[in-house]
C-alpha positions, 0 to 999 in steps of 0.5 A: 504476541504481534501486532500489524501496524499499518498507515497510508501515505499520500506520497511515496517519498514519505512512506520510503522514509518510514520504511528505512526507519522501520528497518533500522529498528530491526524489523525483518524484511519478511515482516514489512511490506509496501504497496505503492500506486503506479498509475503515474508510471513513476516506478516504471511502465507496467506493459501488462495493465490494460485500461481498466487496471487488470493484467492482460499479458502477464506481470513484469517483476523485479527491482524498479528503483536503482539503488534501493536496498532493504525491502525496496530492493524487492519491489516489483511491479504487479496488479491487484484487482481494483488497485490497477498498477502497483509496485509492491514488495513483502508479505501484504502484497504477496497475500493480496496477489495470492502468491509471491511477487517474484512468482506471479506469471499471469493475472494477479488473483486475491483481495487487498482487503482480504489481505488487510482483514486477514492481518487483523485490521477492521472492515473500515480500515481495509476498505479505507487503506485500499481505496487510498492506494487506489487513489494514488497513495502508498500503504506501509505495514509492519509485523512487530512484537508488542513491545516494538509496536509504540516505536513502529507507530511513532516512526509512521506518524513522523513520517506524515502518515494519514488517519484512516478514519478521517481520510474515510470521512473525506471520501464518503463526503464525496459519495464513497462507501466501500472499496470496490475491486471491480470499479475501474482503476484510477487513471494517470490524471485522476491520481495526479488530481486526487494527490493535489487535493490533499497535497502534503496535509496529513492527520498525525494520529496513532497508528492502526494496529492489530494484535494477534 
């Protein structure tokens, strides 16, 4: 049996560190995935995304972080409905986009919520995680054997992961109800404001897991 362990991070730096430690546990690159908001252009410009976060002139792909190794060496620029411009690598992004990142040649189709639910996460988790990326966060997901799941959970917790239930409650206090892939993607300024809202404060609780 395997489990899908997923967590949201407010900063890309924390997510990157978590991925590196997961790799050091021996988790294959094919079982890891990272999806990070790129509305601020931190990982390069995405020329194929319009003001609503829709792909308009194709998807540029390829490594965007100089010197990165492992999973991060495969990061590509793309757009997934509702998220706007992102950088991503791994199985989760490929499932959400409806194809492998390197094979995307036009508008990306698929659903990040659907991909998370297919991985075994609850409806609530899938919507909060998707909304978290839309608002500027980074999602890390790993498929691991049952006996390795506790170690993977500990790794994600050590790197300042966000608790989905707590963050979902905060979103709902502002009138949010669920992730809407037809809603406009967050702008650069909105992402910066959202990140500033939470700063480096995180909730250290057990990682969400789904058994298969």
